[in-house]
C-alpha positions in Angstrom: 4.6 -23.5 -23.6 7.0 -22.1 -21.0 10.7 -23.0 -21.3 11.4 -24.4 -17.8 15.1 -24.1 -18.3 15.0 -20.4 -19.1 15.9 -18.0 -16.3 12.9 -16.0 -15.1 13.3 -12.3 -15.6 10.5 -9.9 -14.7 10.2 -6.2 -14.7 8.2 -3.3 -13.3 8.1 -0.4 -15.8 6.2 2.5 -14.4 5.7 5.9 -16.1 6.7 8.9 -13.9 3.4 10.6 -14.3 2.2 10.8 -10.7 1.9 8.9 -7.5 2.1 5.2 -7.0 -1.2 3.6 -6.2 -2.3 0.1 -5.2 -2.6 -1.2 -8.7 0.9 0.0 -9.7 2.5 -1.5 -6.6 0.6 -4.8 -6.9 2.0 -5.3 -10.4 5.5 -4.6 -9.1 4.9 -7.0 -6.2 3.8 -9.9 -8.4 6.7 -9.4 -10.7 9.1 -9.3 -7.7 7.6 -12.3 -6.0 7.8 -14.4 -9.2 11.4 -13.5 -9.8 12.4 -14.3 -6.2 10.4 -17.5 -6.3 12.4 -18.7 -9.3 15.8 -17.3 -8.2 15.4 -15.0 -11.2 16.0 -11.3 -11.9 13.7 -8.4 -11.1 14.3 -5.2 -13.1 13.0 -1.7 -12.5 12.7 0.3 -15.7 11.4 3.9 -16.0 9.2 4.5 -19.1 9.7 8.3 -19.4 9.2 8.9 -23.1 5.9 10.8 -22.7 7.5 14.0 -21.6 4.2 16.0 -21.7 2.7 13.8 -18.9 5.8 13.5 -16.8 5.5 14.8 -13.2 8.6 16.2 -11.5 9.7 14.1 -8.6 7.8 11.0 -9.7 10.9 8.9 -10.3 12.3 9.5 -6.8 8.8 8.8 -5.5 8.6 5.5 -7.3 12.0 4.5 -5.9 11.0 5.6 -2.3 7.7 3.7 -2.5 9.2 0.4 -3.6 12.1 0.6 -1.1 9.6 1.3 1.7 7.7 -1.9 0.8 10.9 -4.0 0.5 10.3 -4.6 -3.2 14.0 -4.4 -4.1 15.2 -4.7 -7.7 18.4 -6.4 -9.1 18.8 -3.9 -12.0 17.5 -0.4 -12.2 18.2 3.3 -12.7 19.9 3.9 -9.3 22.0 0.7 -9.2 22.8 0.0 -12.9 23.1 -3.5 -14.4 24.0 -5.3 -17.6 21.1 -3.7 -19.5 21.7 -0.1 -18.5 20.5 2.6 -19.0 17.1 1.9 -17.4 15.5 5.2 -18.3 13.8 4.9 -21.7 14.7 8.5 -22.5 18.3 7.4 -22.4 17.8 4.5 -24.8 16.6 6.4 -27.9 19.4 5.0 -30.2 18.3 1.5 -29.3 14.8 2.2 -30.5 16.1 3.7 -33.7 18.2 0.5 -34.3 15.1 -1.6 -34.0 13.1 0.8 -36.1 15.7 0.4 -38.8 15.3 -3.4 -38.6 11.6 -3.0 -39.3 12.2 -0.5 -42.1 14.7 -2.9 -43.8 12.2 -5.7 -43.6 9.5 -3.5 -45.1 7.5 -3.4 -41.8 7.8 0.3 -41.1 7.4 3.5 -43.1 7.4 7.3 -42.7 4.0 8.8 -42.1 3.6 11.4 -44.9 0.3 13.0 -43.7 -0.3 16.2 -41.9 -2.7 16.5 -38.9 -5.3 18.1 -41.2 -5.1 15.2 -43.6 -5.4 12.7 -40.7 -8.4 14.6 -39.4 -10.1 14.4 -42.8 -9.5 10.6 -42.8 -11.2 10.3 -39.4 -14.2 12.3 -40.5 -14.5 10.2 -43.6 -14.5 7.0 -41.5 -17.1 8.6 -39.2 -19.3 9.5 -42.1 -19.1 5.9 -43.3 -20.0 4.7 -39.8 -16.8 2.7 -39.5 -13.8 2.6 -37.2 -10.9 4.7 -38.3 -8.0 2.5 -39.2 -4.8 4.1 -40.4 -4.0 1.0 -42.5 -6.9 1.8 -44.7 -5.1 5.0 -45.7 -1.6 3.6 -46.0 0.3 5.4 -48.8 1.2 3.4 -51.8 4.8 4.6 -51.9 7.0 5.4 -48.9 9.5 8.2 -48.6 12.7 7.6 -46.7 12.2 8.2 -43.0 14.5 11.0 -41.7 13.2 11.3 -38.2 11.3 14.5 -38.8 8.0 12.6 -39.3 6.3 9.8 -37.3 7.4 6.3 -38.2 4.6 3.9 -38.4 4.5 0.1 -38.2 3.4 -1.6 -41.4 1.3 -4.4 -40.1 2.6 -7.5 -42.0 -0.6 -9.5 -42.0 -4.2 -8.6 -41.1 -5.4 -11.7 -39.2 -6.7 -13.1 -36.0 -4.2 -13.5 -33.2 -4.4 -16.1 -30.6 -2.3 -16.2 -27.4 -2.2 -17.7 -24.0 -2.4 -15.5 -20.9 -1.2 -17.3 -17.7 -4.0 -15.7 -15.7 -6.8 -15.4 -18.3 -6.2 -18.5 -20.4 -6.5 -18.7 -24.2 -7.4 -15.3 -25.7 -7.8 -14.1 -29.3 -8.6 -10.9 -31.2 -9.6 -10.4 -34.8 -8.2 -8.1 -37.5 -10.0 -5.1 -36.2 -7.4 -4.9 -33.4 -4.6 -4.4 -35.8 -3.5 -1.1 -37.3 -0.4 0.8 -38.5 0.4 2.5 -35.2 3.2 5.0 -34.6 6.5 3.5 -33.5 8.5 6.7 -33.1 7.0 10.1 -32.9 8.3 13.2 -34.8 10.1 14.4 -31.6 12.3 11.3 -31.7 10.7 9.6 -28.8 9.2 6.1 -29.2 5.6 5.3 -28.3 4.9 2.9 -25.4 3.6 0.3 -27.9 7.1 0.1 -29.4 9.5 1.0 -26.7 8.4 -1.6 -24.1 8.7 -4.4 -26.7 12.2 -3.4 -27.6 13.2 -3.1 -23.9 11.6 -6.5 -23.1 13.5 -8.1 -25.9 16.8 -6.5 -24.9 16.4 -7.3 -21.2 15.3 -10.9 -22.0 12.0 -10.5 -20.1 10.3 -13.8 -19.7 7.1 -12.8 -17.9 5.1 -9.5 -18.2 2.8 -8.7 -15.4 0.3 -6.1 -16.6 -3.1 -4.6 -16.2 -6.1 -5.8 -18.2 -6.2 -2.5 -20.2 -3.4 -3.9 -22.3 -5.3 -7.0 -23.5 -6.9 -5.1 -26.4 -3.5 -4.0 -27.7 -1.9 -7.4 -27.5 -2.4 -8.2 -31.2 -0.4 -5.1 -32.1 2.4 -6.2 -29.8 2.3 -9.8 -31.2 2.4 -8.4 -34.7 5.6 -6.5 -33.9 7.2 -9.6 -32.3 6.3 -11.6 -35.4 7.8 -8.9 -37.7 11.0 -9.0 -35.7 11.0 -12.8 -35.7 11.2 -12.9 -31.9 9.1 -15.0 -29.5 7.1 -12.9 -27.1 7.3 -13.2 -23.3 4.5 -14.8 -21.3 1.7 -12.4 -20.3 0.2 -12.5 -16.8 -2.8 -10.1 -16.7 -3.7 -8.7 -13.3 -7.4 -8.6 -12.2 -8.7 -5.1 -11.7 -8.8 -3.7 -8.1 -12.3 -2.8 -7.3 -13.7 -0.2 -5.0 -15.2 -1.5 -1.7 -18.4 -3.1 -2.7 -17.0 -4.5 -5.9 -19.2 -2.7 -8.4 -16.6 -0.4 -10.0 -12.9 -0.2 -10.6 -11.0 1.6 -7.8 -10.4 5.3 -8.6 -9.2 8.4 -6.8 -12.7 9.1 -5.6 -13.0 5.7 -4.0 -9.8 5.9 -2.0 -7.1 5.1 -4.6 -4.3 7.0 -3.0 -0.5 7.4 -3.0 1.1 4.3 -1.5 3.3 6.4 0.7 0.1 7.8 2.3 -0.3 4.4 3.9 3.1 5.0 5.4 2.0 8.3 6.7 -1.1 6.7 8.2 1.1 4.3 10.2 0.7 1.0 8.3 3.5 -1.5 8.4 5.1 -2.1 5.0 5.0 -5.9 5.5 1.2 -5.7 6.2 0.5 -3.6 3.0 2.6 -6.1 1.0 0.7 -9.0 2.5 -2.6 -7.2 1.8 -1.7 -6.4 -1.9 -0.5 -9.9 -2.5 -3.9 -11.3 -1.7 -5.6 -8.8 -4.0 -6.1 -11.1 -7.0 -3.9 -14.0 -5.9 -5.2 -17.0 -4.1 -2.7 -19.2 -2.1 -5.1 -22.1 -2.2 -5.7 -22.4 1.5 -7.2 -20.3 4.4 -4.0 -18.7 5.7 -4.0 -15.0 5.3 -1.0 -13.6 7.3 2.3 -14.0 5.4 5.8 -12.7 5.8 7.6 -11.7 2.6 9.6 -15.0 2.7 6.4 -17.0 3.0 4.9 -15.1 0.1 7.9 -15.8 -2.1 7.7 -19.5 -1.2 4.0 -19.8 -1.9 3.4 -17.4 -4.8 2.4 -18.9 -8.1 1.3 -17.0 -11.2 -1.0 -19.9 -12.1 -3.2 -18.8 -9.1 -3.6 -15.2 -10.2 -7.3 -14.7 -10.4 -9.4 -13.4 -13.3 -12.1 -11.6 -11.3 -11.7 -8.3 -9.7 -10.3 -7.9 -6.2 -11.9 -5.6 -3.6 -9.9 -2.9 -1.9 -11.3 -3.6 1.6 -9.6 -1.1 4.1 -11.2 -2.9 7.1 -9.4 -6.0 6.0 -6.1 -4.0 5.7 -6.6 -2.7 9.2 -7.1 -6.2 10.5 -4.1 -7.5 8.7 -2.0 -4.6 9.9 -3.0 -5.3 13.5 -2.0 -8.9 13.0 1.4 -7.8 11.8 1.8 -5.4 14.8 1.2 -8.5 17.0 4.2 -10.1 15.4 6.6 -7.3 16.3 9.1 -7.9 19.1 8.4 -6.0 22.4 11.3 -3.7 21.7 10.3 -3.0 18.1 6.8 -2.3 19.2 7.9 0.1 21.9 10.2 1.9 19.4 7.3 2.3 17.0 4.9 3.6 19.6 7.6 6.0 20.9 8.2 7.1 17.3 4.5 7.8 16.6 3.7 9.5 20.0 2.6 13.0 19.3 5.0 15.8 20.2 2.4 17.3 22.6 2.7 14.1 24.7 6.4 13.8 24.5 6.7 17.3 25.9 5.0 16.3 29.1 7.3 16.3 32.2 6.7 12.6 33.1 7.2 11.3 29.5 9.8 8.6 29.5 10.5 5.3 27.6 9.9 3.6 30.9 6.3 4.7 30.9 6.0 4.0 27.2 7.1 0.4 27.9 4.4 0.0 30.5 1.6 1.3 28.3 2.7 -0.4 25.1 0.3 -3.4 25.6 -2.6 -0.9 26.3 -1.9 1.1 23.1 -1.3 -2.0 21.0 -4.7 -3.3 22.0 -6.5 -0.1 20.9 -4.8 0.5 17.5 -4.9 -1.1 14.1 -2.2 1.2 12.7 0.3 3.5 14.4 -1.5 6.7 13.1 -4.3 5.7 15.5 -2.0 6.8 18.4 -2.7 10.4 17.4 -6.5 9.7 17.6 -6.0 8.2 21.1 -4.1 11.3 22.1 -6.7 13.7 20.7 -9.4 11.8 22.6 -7.6 12.3 25.8 -6.6 8.7 26.2 -2.9 9.1 26.6 -2.2 12.3 28.6 -3.2 10.9 32.0 -0.3 8.5 31.9 2.1 11.5 31.9 0.4 14.2 33.9 -2.2 14.5 36.7 -5.7 15.0 35.2 -6.9 18.6 35.3 -10.5 19.7 36.1 -12.0 16.5 37.5 -15.8 16.5 37.1 -17.6 16.2 40.4 -20.6 14.4 39.0 -18.6 11.9 36.9 -16.4 10.8 39.9 -19.5 9.4 41.7 -20.6 5.9 40.6 -23.9 6.2 38.8 -25.5 3.4 40.8 -24.8 5.0 44.2 -28.1 5.7 46.1 -29.3 9.1 44.9 -30.7 9.9 48.4 -27.5 9.3 50.2 -24.7 11.7 50.9 -23.2 10.9 47.6 -20.1 13.0 47.8 -19.3 11.9 51.4 -19.8 8.2 50.6 -17.5 8.4 47.6 -14.9 10.4 49.5 -14.9 7.8 52.2 -14.4 5.0 49.7 -11.4 6.8 48.2 -10.0 7.5 51.7 -10.2 3.8 52.4 -8.5 3.0 49.1 -5.7 5.5 50.0 -5.3 3.8 53.4 -5.0 0.4 51.8 -2.5 1.6 49.1 -0.3 3.4 51.6 0.5 0.1 53.1 1.8 -1.4 49.9 5.6 -0.8 49.4 6.8 0.8 46.2 8.5 -2.4 45.3 5.2 -4.3 45.5 3.2 -1.6 43.9 2.1 -3.7 40.9 -1.4 -4.1 39.3 -1.6 -7.6 40.7 -0.7 -6.6 44.3 -3.0 -3.5 44.1 -6.0 -5.6 43.0 -5.3 -8.2 45.7 -5.3 -5.4 48.3 -8.4 -3.5 47.2 -10.6 -6.3 45.9 -12.1 -7.6 49.2 -13.1 -4.0 50.2 -14.7 -3.4 46.8 -16.6 -6.7 47.0 -17.8 -5.7 50.5 -19.2 -2.3 49.8 -19.9 -2.5 46.0 -17.3 -2.9 43.3 -18.7 0.0 41.2 -18.8 2.3 44.2 -15.1 1.8 44.8 -13.5 1.0 41.5 -15.3 3.6 39.3 -14.2 6.7 41.4 -10.7 5.2 41.8 -10.3 4.8 38.1 -11.8 8.2 37.3 -9.6 9.9 39.9 -6.5 8.3 38.3 -7.4 9.0 34.6 -10.0 11.8 34.6 -11.7 9.8 31.9 -14.9 7.8 31.8 -13.2 5.2 29.6 -9.7 4.1 30.5 -7.9 1.0 31.7 -9.0 -0.6 35.0 -7.7 1.1 38.1 -5.3 -1.7 39.0 -3.5 -1.5 35.7 -3.5 2.3 35.9 -2.1 2.4 39.4 0.6 -0.1 38.5 1.8 2.1 35.6 1.6 5.4 37.5 3.4 4.4 40.6 2.7 4.8 44.3 3.4 8.5 44.8 1.5 9.6 41.7 -1.5 7.4 42.6 -1.7 8.7 46.2 -1.5 12.3 44.9 -4.3 11.8 42.4 -6.6 10.1 44.9 -5.9 12.8 47.5 -6.8 15.4 44.9 -10.1 13.6 44.2 -10.9 13.4 47.9 -10.3 17.1 48.3 -12.7 17.8 45.4 -15.4 15.7 47.0 -14.9 17.3 50.5 -14.8 20.9 49.2 
């Protein structure tokens, strides 16, 4: 049972072998939330002992990813702490110290075999149609370990292990899961199976959040804890993250991507945190939109699910839009200005004043800030900052206008009337509300589509755009009169 009086200490211990994906970050997030929920400590530890797989720049990338998401640690490689250093490659003497404890207790020995000998053992096991277990070839006598050969764990007892996983419940594995695995390699670096145990002991880790791939190795870990006479931490196994559709585990081909790619796409970090928190954790009610503070308050490892969680990007888009709605007007304007393409910013009429006016329109049409680029490429932004070029004569005429009539002349006359009406509105009163109030009765009299369609098209040059009143209010009197006059000239040419 859990010691309720023990301070909660969790850790995130990634290997610097590539980018951070959703599964990595969710593990870090759950460990972070549980530590914060219990006023505990959250530690970042870098497991960099597999130098062959290490990717340059990964450590900086891990730190940048977590910082962007607001998953801040109390101890770690860039801030230090009482358990420094936090890079496993800088803790080699500590692993040797624990290795010596196991040697002294007759629970570790120097591996005397060459690679060729090991291969012959494997072939023999294969011929006998049995699993290869090194313990079946354990030497009868052990030479003193001098660090030039691998150090192997001498499994004290071949038995069935039982343990309780907070998320999965009571688990067990038989003797086939136990073997004399390598503790320290011949290059002096420890294996993951040994190093993480030593570090968790030294850092007083109380809860280990981990992926389900570690369940099968748990008997080995428990055997080491038992050999050292130390109680293991509580294990909380994360459910797998499944590709959309839920039939297979999410992989790179299914959209598992670098977490910073979501930043590049224009997602809010608080939205991604919210989304990942609900991938495998159920708050127990229908609420889905959470701030970080609310997540910390509500998070409970007892509600971590067993079944896989689907990576539904449509849900992420919806959730991000909900978080966009929670931004203050100023923050939203700043974000939109920040994400506006350079091609738009270079337009002569670009200003924060116009950005402020069109912010509600843009916010309505995006689920993430990267969508602003798509709006621009579709031509749905430029008309706010420059007069539309190359108006299409056919498109400016309302489709329902009588085909046998003098279509161009009728449309031109409608726009002239709109011009006449708008000229009588002062610049001070030139708002969407006042413009609608002035034009509406005329539009109702001769046909709303006949009047409003050409007015809107003349102002935007687009078949789809905001209504003409909103557009006119944003553009201002002089710009509106100029655009309508241009359209009249085109129709009368």
